[in-house]
C-alpha positions as CSV (number, residue, x, y, z in Angstrom):
1,X,95.0,-111.5,-97.0
2,X,92.2,-112.5,-94.6
3,X,90.4,-115.7,-95.2
4,X,87.8,-117.7,-93.3
5,X,88.2,-121.5,-93.8
6,X,86.0,-124.3,-92.5
7,X,89.1,-126.3,-91.3
8,X,91.3,-123.6,-89.8
9,X,88.9,-120.7,-89.1
10,X,89.7,-117.2,-89.8
11,X,93.4,-116.5,-90.6
12,X,95.6,-113.8,-92.0
13,X,97.9,-115.0,-94.7
14,X,100.8,-112.7,-95.5
15,X,101.3,-111.8,-99.2
16,X,104.7,-113.5,-99.2
17,X,103.1,-116.8,-98.2
18,X,100.6,-116.9,-101.1
19,X,101.3,-119.3,-103.9
20,X,99.8,-118.5,-107.3
21,X,98.6,-121.3,-109.6
22,X,97.9,-119.6,-113.0
23,X,96.5,-123.0,-114.4
24,X,94.8,-124.3,-111.3
25,X,95.2,-127.9,-110.3
26,X,94.0,-131.0,-112.2
27,X,90.5,-131.6,-111.0
28,X,90.4,-128.3,-109.3
29,X,90.7,-125.6,-112.0
30,X,89.3,-123.0,-109.5
31,X,92.4,-123.3,-107.3
32,X,94.4,-120.1,-108.1
33,X,95.8,-118.8,-104.8
34,X,96.9,-121.0,-102.0
35,X,99.2,-121.3,-99.0
36,X,100.9,-124.2,-97.3
37,X,100.0,-124.8,-93.7
38,X,101.7,-127.3,-91.4
39,X,99.7,-130.5,-90.6
40,X,101.3,-130.5,-87.2
41,X,104.6,-129.4,-85.8
42,X,107.5,-131.5,-87.1
43,X,105.4,-133.2,-89.8
44,X,106.4,-133.5,-93.5
45,X,102.7,-133.2,-94.3
46,X,101.3,-129.8,-95.2
47,X,97.8,-128.6,-96.0
48,X,97.5,-126.8,-99.3
49,X,94.8,-124.3,-98.4
50,X,93.0,-122.7,-101.3
51,X,92.4,-119.0,-100.6
52,X,90.0,-118.2,-103.4
53,X,87.8,-121.2,-102.4
54,X,88.3,-121.7,-98.7
55,X,86.4,-125.0,-98.7
56,X,89.3,-126.6,-100.5
57,X,92.2,-127.9,-98.4
58,X,94.4,-130.7,-99.8
59,X,96.9,-132.7,-97.9
60,X,100.4,-132.7,-99.4
61,X,103.8,-134.2,-98.5
62,X,107.4,-133.4,-99.1
63,X,108.1,-136.5,-101.3
64,X,111.9,-136.7,-100.5
65,X,111.0,-137.6,-96.9
66,X,109.7,-140.9,-98.1
67,X,111.4,-141.3,-101.5
68,X,114.9,-139.8,-101.2
69,X,115.8,-140.9,-104.8
70,X,112.7,-139.0,-106.2
71,X,114.1,-137.1,-109.1
72,X,112.1,-135.2,-111.7
73,X,113.0,-133.7,-115.0
74,X,110.8,-130.6,-115.4
75,X,109.7,-130.0,-119.0
76,X,110.9,-126.7,-120.4
77,X,107.4,-125.4,-120.9
78,X,106.6,-126.0,-117.2
79,X,109.9,-124.4,-116.1
80,X,109.1,-121.4,-118.3
81,X,105.6,-121.2,-117.0
82,X,107.0,-121.0,-113.5
83,X,109.8,-118.5,-114.5
84,X,112.1,-121.1,-113.1
85,X,115.7,-120.5,-114.1
86,X,117.5,-122.3,-111.3
87,X,116.6,-125.7,-109.9
88,X,117.7,-124.6,-106.4
89,X,114.7,-122.3,-106.4
90,X,112.2,-125.1,-106.9
91,X,110.3,-126.7,-104.0
92,X,108.2,-129.9,-104.6
93,X,105.2,-131.3,-102.8
94,X,102.9,-134.1,-103.9
95,X,99.2,-134.6,-103.2
96,X,98.2,-137.2,-100.6
97,X,95.1,-139.3,-100.7
98,X,93.8,-141.2,-97.6
99,X,92.3,-144.5,-98.7
100,X,89.9,-145.1,-95.8
101,X,88.8,-148.5,-97.0
102,X,92.4,-149.8,-97.0
103,X,93.5,-147.7,-94.0
104,X,96.3,-146.3,-96.1
105,X,97.9,-143.1,-97.4
106,X,99.3,-142.7,-100.9
107,X,100.9,-139.9,-102.8
108,X,100.9,-138.9,-106.4
109,X,104.5,-138.8,-107.6
110,X,103.4,-138.7,-111.2
111,X,101.9,-135.2,-110.9
112,X,104.0,-133.2,-108.4
113,X,103.4,-129.5,-107.5
114,X,106.4,-127.5,-108.3
115,X,106.9,-124.1,-106.6
116,X,109.2,-121.4,-107.6
117,X,110.3,-120.2,-104.2
118,X,111.5,-116.9,-105.5
119,X,108.3,-115.8,-107.2
120,X,105.8,-118.0,-105.3
121,X,104.4,-119.3,-108.7
122,X,103.2,-122.8,-108.6
123,X,102.1,-125.5,-111.1
124,X,101.1,-129.1,-111.0
125,X,103.2,-130.9,-113.5
126,X,102.3,-134.2,-115.3
127,X,105.6,-136.2,-115.6
128,X,106.3,-138.4,-118.6
129,X,108.2,-140.9,-116.4
130,X,107.0,-144.5,-116.0
131,X,108.9,-144.8,-112.6
132,X,106.2,-142.8,-110.9
133,X,102.5,-143.6,-110.5
134,X,99.6,-141.8,-108.9
135,X,99.4,-144.0,-105.8
136,X,102.8,-144.6,-104.2
137,X,102.2,-146.0,-100.7
138,X,103.2,-143.8,-97.7
139,X,101.5,-145.7,-94.8
140,X,99.2,-148.5,-94.2
141,X,97.2,-149.7,-91.2
142,X,99.4,-148.2,-88.5
143,X,102.6,-149.7,-90.0
144,X,106.1,-148.5,-89.6
145,X,105.7,-145.8,-92.2
146,X,103.2,-144.0,-90.0
147,X,105.9,-143.0,-87.7
148,X,107.8,-141.3,-90.5
149,X,104.9,-139.0,-91.3
150,X,105.5,-137.1,-88.1
151,X,109.2,-136.8,-88.4
152,X,111.0,-133.8,-89.8
153,X,112.3,-134.3,-93.3
154,X,116.1,-134.6,-93.7
């Protein structure tokens, strides 16, 4: 698929790299087909580039790079919606928000994006788990956490 984006210019996205969101994303119901693009080499950050609306590109992170104990219990309805039969086939990313006024980056651990790596179906899931909130701190004002953003995840 060929797509022209404001952020990345014109690019060819192979079929096997396309993620399909049958339900869209919360706040972005038009997001149906996307791909993950590296933020920069070696970074745990990725851009979730919408292909059916090229103006939408959302920053994501691999949550385990910052929160190794992050553990979700996927509701059966969401697992079924993803045709996910084996947890090993699931990949998880979370949306990142840059809070310019606080010079901080936060991620939403309460609503991860779960990807079936075998079928490339994806879904944003709302967790019923009070351990997770919508704004878990990743980095603030050039602190030590900033260095971890550009490291490869373990």
